N, CA, C and O atoms as a Tripos MOL2 file, in Angstrom:
@<TRIPOS>MOLECULE
protein
  292   291    73     0     0
PROTEIN
NO_CHARGES

@<TRIPOS>ATOM
      1 N          16.9150   -1.9260   22.8520 N.3       1 MET1
      2 CA         15.8940   -1.7480   22.2210 C.3       1 MET1
      3 C          15.1260   -0.8060   21.2330 C.2       1 MET1
      4 O          14.3850   -1.0870   20.2910 O.2       1 MET1
      5 N          15.5490    0.4470   21.7600 N.am      2 LEU2
      6 CA         15.1220    1.6580   20.9070 C.3       2 LEU2
      7 C          15.7450    1.3520   19.7180 C.2       2 LEU2
      8 O          15.0060    1.6710   18.7870 O.2       2 LEU2
      9 N          16.9120    0.8120   19.2960 N.am      3 GLU3
     10 CA         17.4400    0.4260   17.8240 C.3       3 GLU3
     11 C          16.3450   -0.1520   17.1210 C.2       3 GLU3
     12 O          15.9990    0.2570   16.0120 O.2       3 GLU3
     13 N          15.7350   -1.1730   17.7780 N.am      4 LEU4
     14 CA         14.9420   -2.2670   17.2460 C.3       4 LEU4
     15 C          13.7060   -1.5460   16.6190 C.2       4 LEU4
     16 O          13.2720   -1.8520   15.5090 O.2       4 LEU4
     17 N          13.0670   -0.3820   17.5550 N.am      5 TRP5
     18 CA         11.9330    0.4450   17.1520 C.3       5 TRP5
     19 C          12.2260    1.0360   16.0710 C.2       5 TRP5
     20 O          11.5390    0.8890   15.0600 O.2       5 TRP5
     21 N          13.3750    1.8570   16.1170 N.am      6 ILE6
     22 CA         13.8870    2.6990   14.9050 C.3       6 ILE6
     23 C          14.1730    1.9960   13.7380 C.2       6 ILE6
     24 O          13.9090    2.5280   12.6600 O.2       6 ILE6
     25 N          14.7160    0.7820   13.7820 N.am      7 ALA7
     26 CA         14.8630   -0.1120   12.4940 C.3       7 ALA7
     27 C          13.4530   -0.2940   12.0990 C.2       7 ALA7
     28 O          13.1280    0.1040   10.9810 O.2       7 ALA7
     29 N          12.5520   -0.8550   12.8820 N.am      8 THR8
     30 CA         11.3110   -1.5810   12.4480 C.3       8 THR8
     31 C          10.3730   -0.2120   11.9860 C.2       8 THR8
     32 O           9.5860   -0.3480   11.0480 O.2       8 THR8
     33 N          10.4740    0.8960   12.5720 N.am      9 ILE9
     34 CA          9.5960    1.8720   11.7730 C.3       9 ILE9
     35 C          10.0950    2.3120   10.6390 C.2       9 ILE9
     36 O           9.3010    2.6070    9.7460 O.2       9 ILE9
     37 N          11.7850    2.4810   10.3780 N.am     10 GLY10
     38 CA         12.2400    2.9730    9.3740 C.3      10 GLY10
     39 C          11.9970    1.8180    8.4210 C.2      10 GLY10
     40 O          11.9390    2.2810    7.2820 O.2      10 GLY10
     41 N          11.8200    0.4060    8.4230 N.am     11 LEU11
     42 CA         11.6130   -0.5450    7.5040 C.3      11 LEU11
     43 C           9.9830   -0.2840    7.0230 C.2      11 LEU11
     44 O           9.6280   -0.4050    5.8510 O.2      11 LEU11
     45 N           9.1340    0.0660    8.0510 N.am     12 ILE12
     46 CA          7.7140    0.1430    7.6690 C.3      12 ILE12
     47 C           7.6060    1.4280    6.9880 C.2      12 ILE12
     48 O           6.6670    1.4820    6.1930 O.2      12 ILE12
     49 N           8.4150    2.6110    7.1070 N.am     13 ALA13
     50 CA          8.3410    3.6540    6.2760 C.3      13 ALA13
     51 C           8.9150    3.5040    4.7140 C.2      13 ALA13
     52 O           8.5440    4.1060    3.7060 O.2      13 ALA13
     53 N           9.6100    2.8200    4.8190 N.am     14 PHE14
     54 CA         10.5790    2.3030    3.5180 C.3      14 PHE14
     55 C           9.5730    1.3790    2.6520 C.2      14 PHE14
     56 O           9.5300    1.4970    1.4280 O.2      14 PHE14
     57 N           8.7800    0.4680    3.3420 N.am     15 PHE15
     58 CA          7.7830   -0.2660    2.4880 C.3      15 PHE15
     59 C           6.3000    0.5200    2.0390 C.2      15 PHE15
     60 O           5.5540    0.2000    1.1130 O.2      15 PHE15
     61 N           6.1460    1.6130    2.9830 N.am     16 ILE16
     62 CA          5.1410    2.2930    2.5160 C.3      16 ILE16
     63 C           5.3900    3.3680    1.5430 C.2      16 ILE16
     64 O           4.4490    3.7780    0.8630 O.2      16 ILE16
     65 N           6.7470    3.9360    1.3940 N.am     17 PHE17
     66 CA          7.2380    4.7250    0.4810 C.3      17 PHE17
     67 C           7.1720    3.9990   -0.8490 C.2      17 PHE17
     68 O           6.6930    4.5820   -1.8210 O.2      17 PHE17
     69 N           7.7400    2.4560   -0.9680 N.am     18 VAL18
     70 CA          7.7610    2.0210   -2.2580 C.3      18 VAL18
     71 C           6.2110    1.5470   -2.4510 C.2      18 VAL18
     72 O           5.6450    1.7580   -3.5240 O.2      18 VAL18
     73 N           5.6550    1.0000   -1.5390 N.am     19 ALA19
     74 CA          4.2870    0.6930   -2.0480 C.3      19 ALA19
     75 C           3.4740    2.3020   -2.6110 C.2      19 ALA19
     76 O           2.6490    2.3570   -3.5230 O.2      19 ALA19
     77 N           3.8440    3.1880   -2.0060 N.am     20 TRP20
     78 CA          3.0710    4.4260   -2.8470 C.3      20 TRP20
     79 C           3.8050    4.4800   -3.8890 C.2      20 TRP20
     80 O           3.1460    4.3090   -4.9150 O.2      20 TRP20
     81 N           5.0730    4.6750   -4.0800 N.am     21 LEU21
     82 CA          5.8370    5.0140   -5.4500 C.3      21 LEU21
     83 C           4.9770    4.1240   -6.4630 C.2      21 LEU21
     84 O           4.2350    4.5760   -7.3340 O.2      21 LEU21
     85 N           5.2710    2.4600   -6.1220 N.am     22 TRP22
     86 CA          4.5850    1.7590   -7.0330 C.3      22 TRP22
     87 C           3.3080    1.7590   -7.3630 C.2      22 TRP22
     88 O           2.9010    1.1100   -8.3260 O.2      22 TRP22
     89 N           2.4740    2.5360   -6.5510 N.am     23 MET23
     90 CA          0.9740    2.6050   -6.8490 C.3      23 MET23
     91 C           0.9700    3.7540   -7.8560 C.2      23 MET23
     92 O           0.1870    3.7740   -8.8050 O.2      23 MET23
     93 N           1.8210    4.6580   -7.6320 N.am     24 ARG24
     94 CA          1.6720    6.1740   -8.5200 C.3      24 ARG24
     95 C           2.1390    6.0660   -9.7760 C.2      24 ARG24
     96 O           1.5450    6.5810  -10.7230 O.2      24 ARG24
     97 N           3.4770    5.2430   -9.9310 N.am     25 VAL25
     98 CA          3.8790    5.1360  -11.2080 C.3      25 VAL25
     99 C           3.0240    3.6440  -11.8890 C.2      25 VAL25
    100 O           2.8050    3.9430  -13.0630 O.2      25 VAL25
    101 N           2.6750    2.7310  -11.7230 N.am     26 TRP26
    102 CA          1.9090    1.7320  -12.1910 C.3      26 TRP26
    103 C           0.3470    1.8230  -12.2840 C.2      26 TRP26
    104 O          -0.3230    1.9740  -13.3050 O.2      26 TRP26
    105 N          -0.1450    1.6790  -10.8070 N.am     27 ILE27
    106 CA         -1.4170    1.1540  -10.6400 C.3      27 ILE27
    107 C          -2.2000    2.5250  -11.2460 C.2      27 ILE27
    108 O          -2.9550    2.2940  -12.1900 O.2      27 ILE27
    109 N          -2.1160    3.6790  -10.8780 N.am     28 ILE28
    110 CA         -2.3860    4.8370  -11.3290 C.3      28 ILE28
    111 C          -2.5050    4.8240  -12.9100 C.2      28 ILE28
    112 O          -3.6290    5.0550  -13.3560 O.2      28 ILE28
    113 N          -1.7110    4.6370  -13.6070 N.am     29 GLY29
    114 CA         -1.5510    4.6570  -15.0340 C.3      29 GLY29
    115 C          -2.6620    3.6160  -15.5260 C.2      29 GLY29
    116 O          -3.5200    3.8420  -16.3790 O.2      29 GLY29
    117 N          -2.4850    2.5060  -14.8600 N.am     30 ILE30
    118 CA         -3.3810    1.4750  -15.2710 C.3      30 ILE30
    119 C          -4.8970    1.8070  -15.1080 C.2      30 ILE30
    120 O          -5.6840    1.6540  -16.0420 O.2      30 ILE30
    121 N          -5.2470    2.2380  -13.9600 N.am     31 PHE31
    122 CA         -6.5030    2.9270  -13.6340 C.3      31 PHE31
    123 C          -7.0040    3.7960  -14.5020 C.2      31 PHE31
    124 O          -8.2000    3.7440  -14.7890 O.2      31 PHE31
    125 N          -6.2510    4.6390  -14.9990 N.am     32 LYS32
    126 CA         -6.3970    5.8150  -15.7570 C.3      32 LYS32
    127 C          -6.8200    5.4130  -17.0360 C.2      32 LYS32
    128 O          -7.6480    6.0970  -17.6380 O.2      32 LYS32
    129 N          -6.2720    4.2060  -17.6110 N.am     33 SER33
    130 CA         -6.4490    3.6340  -18.7840 C.3      33 SER33
    131 C          -8.1990    2.9290  -18.8640 C.2      33 SER33
    132 O          -9.0470    2.8890  -19.7550 O.2      33 SER33
    133 N          -8.1460    2.4790  -17.5320 N.am     34 ILE34
    134 CA         -9.3510    1.5190  -17.3570 C.3      34 ILE34
    135 C         -10.8410    2.8140  -17.1560 C.2      34 ILE34
    136 O         -12.0440    2.6340  -17.3410 O.2      34 ILE34
    137 N         -10.2520    3.7930  -16.8130 N.am     35 ASN35
    138 CA        -11.3290    4.9320  -16.4600 C.3      35 ASN35
    139 C         -11.5340    5.4200  -17.8390 C.2      35 ASN35
    140 O         -12.7200    5.7170  -17.9860 O.2      35 ASN35
    141 N         -10.7970    5.6290  -18.9650 N.am     36 GLU36
    142 CA        -10.9390    6.2020  -20.1630 C.3      36 GLU36
    143 C         -11.6470    5.4690  -20.8990 C.2      36 GLU36
    144 O         -12.0000    5.8930  -22.0000 O.2      36 GLU36
    145 N         -12.1260    3.8130  -20.3200 N.am     37 SER37
    146 CA        -12.7330    3.2240  -21.1550 C.3      37 SER37
    147 C         -14.2560    3.4720  -21.0120 C.2      37 SER37
    148 O         -14.6240    3.9620  -19.9440 O.2      37 SER37
    149 N         -15.2780    3.1670  -22.0470 N.am     38 ARG38
    150 CA        -16.6210    3.5290  -21.8940 C.3      38 ARG38
    151 C         -17.4070    2.7750  -20.5830 C.2      38 ARG38
    152 O         -18.3030    3.2650  -19.8960 O.2      38 ARG38
    153 N         -16.8350    1.5310  -20.4660 N.am     39 LYS39
    154 CA        -17.4690    0.5420  -19.5360 C.3      39 LYS39
    155 C         -16.9560    0.7850  -18.2360 C.2      39 LYS39
    156 O         -17.3080   -0.0980  -17.4530 O.2      39 LYS39
    157 N         -16.2970    1.6070  -17.7600 N.am     40 SER40
    158 CA        -15.7960    1.7800  -16.5030 C.3      40 SER40
    159 C         -16.7580    2.1140  -15.6350 C.2      40 SER40
    160 O         -17.4850    3.0850  -15.8440 O.2      40 SER40
    161 N         -16.8650    1.3780  -14.6090 N.am     41 LYS41
    162 CA        -17.7830    1.6660  -13.4030 C.3      41 LYS41
    163 C         -17.5990    2.4110  -12.3410 C.2      41 LYS41
    164 O         -18.5680    2.8270  -11.7070 O.2      41 LYS41
    165 N         -16.3030    2.6990  -11.9780 N.am     42 TYR42
    166 CA        -15.7740    3.7770  -10.8700 C.3      42 TYR42
    167 C         -14.6940    4.9620  -11.7410 C.2      42 TYR42
    168 O         -14.0290    4.9080  -12.7760 O.2      42 TYR42
    169 N         -14.9250    5.8950  -10.8010 N.am     43 THR43
    170 CA        -14.4650    7.2550  -11.3310 C.3      43 THR43
    171 C         -12.8290    7.2310  -10.8190 C.2      43 THR43
    172 O         -12.7290    6.3470   -9.9680 O.2      43 THR43
    173 N         -11.9480    7.6860  -10.9760 N.am     44 MET44
    174 CA        -10.7240    7.7250  -10.9290 C.3      44 MET44
    175 C         -10.3740    7.9330   -9.4060 C.2      44 MET44
    176 O          -9.4440    7.3380   -8.8610 O.2      44 MET44
    177 N         -11.3310    8.9680   -8.6680 N.am     45 LYS45
    178 CA        -11.0700    9.0740   -7.3890 C.3      45 LYS45
    179 C         -11.6260    7.8070   -6.5820 C.2      45 LYS45
    180 O         -11.0960    7.6270   -5.4860 O.2      45 LYS45
    181 N         -12.5030    7.0130   -6.9270 N.am     46 GLN46
    182 CA        -13.0200    5.8610   -6.5470 C.3      46 GLN46
    183 C         -12.1990    4.7180   -6.5880 C.2      46 GLN46
    184 O         -12.3840    3.7580   -5.8400 O.2      46 GLN46
    185 N         -11.1870    4.7810   -7.5320 N.am     47 TRP47
    186 CA        -10.1030    3.6600   -7.6620 C.3      47 TRP47
    187 C          -9.1310    3.9920   -6.9280 C.2      47 TRP47
    188 O          -8.5520    2.9940   -6.4990 O.2      47 TRP47
    189 N          -8.5750    5.2030   -6.5020 N.am     48 ILE48
    190 CA         -7.8300    5.7400   -5.7520 C.3      48 ILE48
    191 C          -8.0710    5.4030   -4.2190 C.2      48 ILE48
    192 O          -7.1110    4.9910   -3.5680 O.2      48 ILE48
    193 N          -9.2320    5.5480   -3.6520 N.am     49 VAL49
    194 CA         -9.8260    5.2710   -2.6750 C.3      49 VAL49
    195 C          -9.9080    3.8760   -2.2900 C.2      49 VAL49
    196 O          -9.7640    3.5530   -1.1110 O.2      49 VAL49
    197 N         -10.1330    3.0180   -3.2170 N.am     50 ILE50
    198 CA        -10.2170    1.6010   -2.9620 C.3      50 ILE50
    199 C          -8.8200    1.0760   -2.8780 C.2      50 ILE50
    200 O          -8.6330    0.2220   -2.0110 O.2      50 ILE50
    201 N          -7.7500    1.4490   -3.6630 N.am     51 TRP51
    202 CA         -6.5180    1.1710   -3.5710 C.3      51 TRP51
    203 C          -5.6290    1.4270   -2.0550 C.2      51 TRP51
    204 O          -4.7280    0.7690   -1.5340 O.2      51 TRP51
    205 N          -6.3450    2.7070   -1.6280 N.am     52 LEU52
    206 CA         -5.5800    3.2720   -0.5870 C.3      52 LEU52
    207 C          -6.1480    2.5400    0.6760 C.2      52 LEU52
    208 O          -5.4740    2.5100    1.7060 O.2      52 LEU52
    209 N          -7.4210    1.9290    0.6050 N.am     53 PHE53
    210 CA         -7.9940    0.8870    1.7070 C.3      53 PHE53
    211 C          -7.2960   -0.3740    1.8040 C.2      53 PHE53
    212 O          -6.9900   -0.9320    2.8580 O.2      53 PHE53
    213 N          -7.0140   -0.8750    0.3720 N.am     54 ALA54
    214 CA         -6.3030   -2.3090    0.1200 C.3      54 ALA54
    215 C          -4.8040   -1.8760    0.6540 C.2      54 ALA54
    216 O          -4.1310   -2.7600    1.1830 O.2      54 ALA54
    217 N          -4.3310   -0.7300    0.5520 N.am     55 LEU55
    218 CA         -2.8860   -0.4900    1.4180 C.3      55 LEU55
    219 C          -2.9970   -0.3610    2.6010 C.2      55 LEU55
    220 O          -2.0270   -0.7760    3.2350 O.2      55 LEU55
    221 N          -4.0080    0.1620    3.3180 N.am     56 LEU56
    222 CA         -4.0180    0.2300    4.6890 C.3      56 LEU56
    223 C          -4.4100   -1.0730    5.1260 C.2      56 LEU56
    224 O          -3.8640   -1.3090    6.2030 O.2      56 LEU56
    225 N          -5.1010   -1.9780    4.7510 N.am     57 ILE57
    226 CA         -5.1270   -3.4100    5.0400 C.3      57 ILE57
    227 C          -3.8140   -4.1620    5.3180 C.2      57 ILE57
    228 O          -3.3940   -4.7270    6.3280 O.2      57 ILE57
    229 N          -3.3020   -3.9810    4.0810 N.am     58 LEU58
    230 CA         -1.7080   -4.5330    4.0990 C.3      58 LEU58
    231 C          -0.9200   -4.1110    5.0870 C.2      58 LEU58
    232 O          -0.3720   -4.9180    5.8370 O.2      58 LEU58
    233 N          -0.7470   -2.6340    5.2220 N.am     59 ILE59
    234 CA          0.2490   -2.3610    6.3500 C.3      59 ILE59
    235 C          -0.3890   -2.7570    7.4010 C.2      59 ILE59
    236 O           0.4930   -3.2010    8.1360 O.2      59 ILE59
    237 N          -1.6650   -2.8960    8.0610 N.am     60 THR60
    238 CA         -2.2450   -3.3640    9.2420 C.3      60 THR60
    239 C          -1.8320   -4.8700    9.4130 C.2      60 THR60
    240 O          -1.3480   -5.2720   10.4710 O.2      60 THR60
    241 N          -2.0240   -5.6130    8.4270 N.am     61 VAL61
    242 CA         -1.2970   -6.8060    8.3880 C.3      61 VAL61
    243 C          -0.1860   -7.1240    8.7330 C.2      61 VAL61
    244 O           0.0210   -8.0820    9.4780 O.2      61 VAL61
    245 N           0.9660   -6.1800    8.1250 N.am     62 ILE62
    246 CA          2.3300   -6.1100    8.2340 C.3      62 ILE62
    247 C           2.6070   -5.8590    9.7890 C.2      62 ILE62
    248 O           3.3480   -6.4560   10.5700 O.2      62 ILE62
    249 N           1.7200   -4.7250    9.9700 N.am     63 PHE63
    250 CA          2.0460   -4.2890   11.6510 C.3      63 PHE63
    251 C           1.7360   -5.2750   12.5220 C.2      63 PHE63
    252 O           2.5720   -5.4280   13.4130 O.2      63 PHE63
    253 N           0.5120   -6.2080   12.5510 N.am     64 ILE64
    254 CA          0.2760   -7.2240   13.1970 C.3      64 ILE64
    255 C           1.3340   -8.3240   13.2490 C.2      64 ILE64
    256 O           1.6650   -8.8100   14.3300 O.2      64 ILE64
    257 N           1.8960   -8.7410   12.0330 N.am     65 LEU65
    258 CA          2.9590   -9.6090   12.0480 C.3      65 LEU65
    259 C           4.1610   -9.3540   12.6600 C.2      65 LEU65
    260 O           4.8030  -10.2520   13.2040 O.2      65 LEU65
    261 N           4.6600   -7.7780   12.6050 N.am     66 ILE66
    262 CA          5.7010   -7.4370   13.4690 C.3      66 ILE66
    263 C           5.5180   -7.4100   14.9680 C.2      66 ILE66
    264 O           6.4240   -7.6490   15.7670 O.2      66 ILE66
    265 N           4.3200   -7.1120   15.2740 N.am     67 LYS67
    266 CA          3.8130   -6.8890   16.5590 C.3      67 LYS67
    267 C           3.8910   -8.1470   17.5120 C.2      67 LYS67
    268 O           4.3590   -8.2000   18.6490 O.2      67 LYS67
    269 N           3.2460   -9.2580   16.6680 N.am     68 TRP68
    270 CA          3.1610  -10.6650   17.4780 C.3      68 TRP68
    271 C           4.3180  -11.5520   17.2810 C.2      68 TRP68
    272 O           4.3470  -12.6790   17.7760 O.2      68 TRP68
    273 N           5.5190  -10.9430   16.3850 N.am     69 ASN69
    274 CA          6.9130  -11.5920   16.0840 C.3      69 ASN69
    275 C           6.1620  -12.9620   15.4350 C.2      69 ASN69
    276 O           6.2480  -14.0690   15.9670 O.2      69 ASN69
    277 N           5.4370  -12.7030   14.2360 N.am     70 ILE70
    278 CA          4.9720  -13.9020   13.6610 C.3      70 ILE70
    279 C           6.2670  -14.0100   12.1650 C.2      70 ILE70
    280 O           6.2180  -13.1980   11.2410 O.2      70 ILE70
    281 N           7.2360  -15.0600   12.2190 N.am     71 ASN71
    282 CA          7.9760  -15.1050   11.0520 C.3      71 ASN71
    283 C           7.4810  -16.1090   10.1470 C.2      71 ASN71
    284 O           7.2530  -17.2800   10.4490 O.2      71 ASN71
    285 N           7.2880  -15.4260    8.7000 N.am     72 LEU72
    286 CA          6.6200  -15.9070    7.6600 C.3      72 LEU72
    287 C           7.8180  -17.0110    7.0630 C.2      72 LEU72
    288 O           7.4130  -18.0250    6.4950 O.2      72 LEU72
    289 N           9.1490  -16.8020    7.1980 N.am     73 LEU73
    290 CA         10.1840  -17.6490    6.6510 C.3      73 LEU73
    291 C          10.6790  -18.7260    7.4750 C.2      73 LEU73
    292 O          11.5600  -19.4730    7.0510 O.2      73 LEU73
@<TRIPOS>BOND
     1     1     2 1
     2     2     3 1
     3     3     4 2
     4     3     5 am
     5     5     6 1
     6     6     7 1
     7     7     8 2
     8     7     9 am
     9     9    10 1
    10    10    11 1
    11    11    12 2
    12    11    13 am
    13    13    14 1
    14    14    15 1
    15    15    16 2
    16    15    17 am
    17    17    18 1
    18    18    19 1
    19    19    20 2
    20    19    21 am
    21    21    22 1
    22    22    23 1
    23    23    24 2
    24    23    25 am
    25    25    26 1
    26    26    27 1
    27    27    28 2
    28    27    29 am
    29    29    30 1
    30    30    31 1
    31    31    32 2
    32    31    33 am
    33    33    34 1
    34    34    35 1
    35    35    36 2
    36    35    37 am
    37    37    38 1
    38    38    39 1
    39    39    40 2
    40    39    41 am
    41    41    42 1
    42    42    43 1
    43    43    44 2
    44    43    45 am
    45    45    46 1
    46    46    47 1
    47    47    48 2
    48    47    49 am
    49    49    50 1
    50    50    51 1
    51    51    52 2
    52    51    53 am
    53    53    54 1
    54    54    55 1
    55    55    56 2
    56    55    57 am
    57    57    58 1
    58    58    59 1
    59    59    60 2
    60    59    61 am
    61    61    62 1
    62    62    63 1
    63    63    64 2
    64    63    65 am
    65    65    66 1
    66    66    67 1
    67    67    68 2
    68    67    69 am
    69    69    70 1
    70    70    71 1
    71    71    72 2
    72    71    73 am
    73    73    74 1
    74    74    75 1
    75    75    76 2
    76    75    77 am
    77    77    78 1
    78    78    79 1
    79    79    80 2
    80    79    81 am
    81    81    82 1
    82    82    83 1
    83    83    84 2
    84    83    85 am
    85    85    86 1
    86    86    87 1
    87    87    88 2
    88    87    89 am
    89    89    90 1
    90    90    91 1
    91    91    92 2
    92    91    93 am
    93    93    94 1
    94    94    95 1
    95    95    96 2
    96    95    97 am
    97    97    98 1
    98    98    99 1
    99    99   100 2
   100    99   101 am
   101   101   102 1
   102   102   103 1
   103   103   104 2
   104   103   105 am
   105   105   106 1
   106   106   107 1
   107   107   108 2
   108   107   109 am
   109   109   110 1
   110   110   111 1
   111   111   112 2
   112   111   113 am
   113   113   114 1
   114   114   115 1
   115   115   116 2
   116   115   117 am
   117   117   118 1
   118   118   119 1
   119   119   120 2
   120   119   121 am
   121   121   122 1
   122   122   123 1
   123   123   124 2
   124   123   125 am
   125   125   126 1
   126   126   127 1
   127   127   128 2
   128   127   129 am
   129   129   130 1
   130   130   131 1
   131   131   132 2
   132   131   133 am
   133   133   134 1
   134   134   135 1
   135   135   136 2
   136   135   137 am
   137   137   138 1
   138   138   139 1
   139   139   140 2
   140   139   141 am
   141   141   142 1
   142   142   143 1
   143   143   144 2
   144   143   145 am
   145   145   146 1
   146   146   147 1
   147   147   148 2
   148   147   149 am
   149   149   150 1
   150   150   151 1
   151   151   152 2
   152   151   153 am
   153   153   154 1
   154   154   155 1
   155   155   156 2
   156   155   157 am
   157   157   158 1
   158   158   159 1
   159   159   160 2
   160   159   161 am
   161   161   162 1
   162   162   163 1
   163   163   164 2
   164   163   165 am
   165   165   166 1
   166   166   167 1
   167   167   168 2
   168   167   169 am
   169   169   170 1
   170   170   171 1
   171   171   172 2
   172   171   173 am
   173   173   174 1
   174   174   175 1
   175   175   176 2
   176   175   177 am
   177   177   178 1
   178   178   179 1
   179   179   180 2
   180   179   181 am
   181   181   182 1
   182   182   183 1
   183   183   184 2
   184   183   185 am
   185   185   186 1
   186   186   187 1
   187   187   188 2
   188   187   189 am
   189   189   190 1
   190   190   191 1
   191   191   192 2
   192   191   193 am
   193   193   194 1
   194   194   195 1
   195   195   196 2
   196   195   197 am
   197   197   198 1
   198   198   199 1
   199   199   200 2
   200   199   201 am
   201   201   202 1
   202   202   203 1
   203   203   204 2
   204   203   205 am
   205   205   206 1
   206   206   207 1
   207   207   208 2
   208   207   209 am
   209   209   210 1
   210   210   211 1
   211   211   212 2
   212   211   213 am
   213   213   214 1
   214   214   215 1
   215   215   216 2
   216   215   217 am
   217   217   218 1
   218   218   219 1
   219   219   220 2
   220   219   221 am
   221   221   222 1
   222   222   223 1
   223   223   224 2
   224   223   225 am
   225   225   226 1
   226   226   227 1
   227   227   228 2
   228   227   229 am
   229   229   230 1
   230   230   231 1
   231   231   232 2
   232   231   233 am
   233   233   234 1
   234   234   235 1
   235   235   236 2
   236   235   237 am
   237   237   238 1
   238   238   239 1
   239   239   240 2
   240   239   241 am
   241   241   242 1
   242   242   243 1
   243   243   244 2
   244   243   245 am
   245   245   246 1
   246   246   247 1
   247   247   248 2
   248   247   249 am
   249   249   250 1
   250   250   251 1
   251   251   252 2
   252   251   253 am
   253   253   254 1
   254   254   255 1
   255   255   256 2
   256   255   257 am
   257   257   258 1
   258   258   259 1
   259   259   260 2
   260   259   261 am
   261   261   262 1
   262   262   263 1
   263   263   264 2
   264   263   265 am
   265   265   266 1
   266   266   267 1
   267   267   268 2
   268   267   269 am
   269   269   270 1
   270   270   271 1
   271   271   272 2
   272   271   273 am
   273   273   274 1
   274   274   275 1
   275   275   276 2
   276   275   277 am
   277   277   278 1
   278   278   279 1
   279   279   280 2
   280   279   281 am
   281   281   282 1
   282   282   283 1
   283   283   284 2
   284   283   285 am
   285   285   286 1
   286   286   287 1
   287   287   288 2
   288   287   289 am
   289   289   290 1
   290   290   291 1
   291   291   292 2
@<TRIPOS>SUBSTRUCTURE
     1 MET1         2 RESIDUE 1 A MET
     2 LEU2         6 RESIDUE 1 A LEU
     3 GLU3        10 RESIDUE 1 A GLU
     4 LEU4        14 RESIDUE 1 A LEU
     5 TRP5        18 RESIDUE 1 A TRP
     6 ILE6        22 RESIDUE 1 A ILE
     7 ALA7        26 RESIDUE 1 A ALA
     8 THR8        30 RESIDUE 1 A THR
     9 ILE9        34 RESIDUE 1 A ILE
    10 GLY10       38 RESIDUE 1 A GLY
    11 LEU11       42 RESIDUE 1 A LEU
    12 ILE12       46 RESIDUE 1 A ILE
    13 ALA13       50 RESIDUE 1 A ALA
    14 PHE14       54 RESIDUE 1 A PHE
    15 PHE15       58 RESIDUE 1 A PHE
    16 ILE16       62 RESIDUE 1 A ILE
    17 PHE17       66 RESIDUE 1 A PHE
    18 VAL18       70 RESIDUE 1 A VAL
    19 ALA19       74 RESIDUE 1 A ALA
    20 TRP20       78 RESIDUE 1 A TRP
    21 LEU21       82 RESIDUE 1 A LEU
    22 TRP22       86 RESIDUE 1 A TRP
    23 MET23       90 RESIDUE 1 A MET
    24 ARG24       94 RESIDUE 1 A ARG
    25 VAL25       98 RESIDUE 1 A VAL
    26 TRP26      102 RESIDUE 1 A TRP
    27 ILE27      106 RESIDUE 1 A ILE
    28 ILE28      110 RESIDUE 1 A ILE
    29 GLY29      114 RESIDUE 1 A GLY
    30 ILE30      118 RESIDUE 1 A ILE
    31 PHE31      122 RESIDUE 1 A PHE
    32 LYS32      126 RESIDUE 1 A LYS
    33 SER33      130 RESIDUE 1 A SER
    34 ILE34      134 RESIDUE 1 A ILE
    35 ASN35      138 RESIDUE 1 A ASN
    36 GLU36      142 RESIDUE 1 A GLU
    37 SER37      146 RESIDUE 1 A SER
    38 ARG38      150 RESIDUE 1 A ARG
    39 LYS39      154 RESIDUE 1 A LYS
    40 SER40      158 RESIDUE 1 A SER
    41 LYS41      162 RESIDUE 1 A LYS
    42 TYR42      166 RESIDUE 1 A TYR
    43 THR43      170 RESIDUE 1 A THR
    44 MET44      174 RESIDUE 1 A MET
    45 LYS45      178 RESIDUE 1 A LYS
    46 GLN46      182 RESIDUE 1 A GLN
    47 TRP47      186 RESIDUE 1 A TRP
    48 ILE48      190 RESIDUE 1 A ILE
    49 VAL49      194 RESIDUE 1 A VAL
    50 ILE50      198 RESIDUE 1 A ILE
    51 TRP51      202 RESIDUE 1 A TRP
    52 LEU52      206 RESIDUE 1 A LEU
    53 PHE53      210 RESIDUE 1 A PHE
    54 ALA54      214 RESIDUE 1 A ALA
    55 LEU55      218 RESIDUE 1 A LEU
    56 LEU56      222 RESIDUE 1 A LEU
    57 ILE57      226 RESIDUE 1 A ILE
    58 LEU58      230 RESIDUE 1 A LEU
    59 ILE59      234 RESIDUE 1 A ILE
    60 THR60      238 RESIDUE 1 A THR
    61 VAL61      242 RESIDUE 1 A VAL
    62 ILE62      246 RESIDUE 1 A ILE
    63 PHE63      250 RESIDUE 1 A PHE
    64 ILE64      254 RESIDUE 1 A ILE
    65 LEU65      258 RESIDUE 1 A LEU
    66 ILE66      262 RESIDUE 1 A ILE
    67 LYS67      266 RESIDUE 1 A LYS
    68 TRP68      270 RESIDUE 1 A TRP
    69 ASN69      274 RESIDUE 1 A ASN
    70 ILE70      278 RESIDUE 1 A ILE
    71 ASN71      282 RESIDUE 1 A ASN
    72 LEU72      286 RESIDUE 1 A LEU
    73 LEU73      290 RESIDUE 1 A LEU
């Protein structure tokens, strides 16, 4: 049972790292170009907060799926 929890926590940590890396490389570059346009509605910090909130929701959904043993495949 302990191995299952270690594997689950490791998998979640891996996905969080990959999501953070992907956000850092691609999304922040996109937001930087959006922010540089004159019609930008949000500042760079607001964009980062919006995406961190979306990432939090995604992680919560993944945790609920794992906790309830819901298989999507």
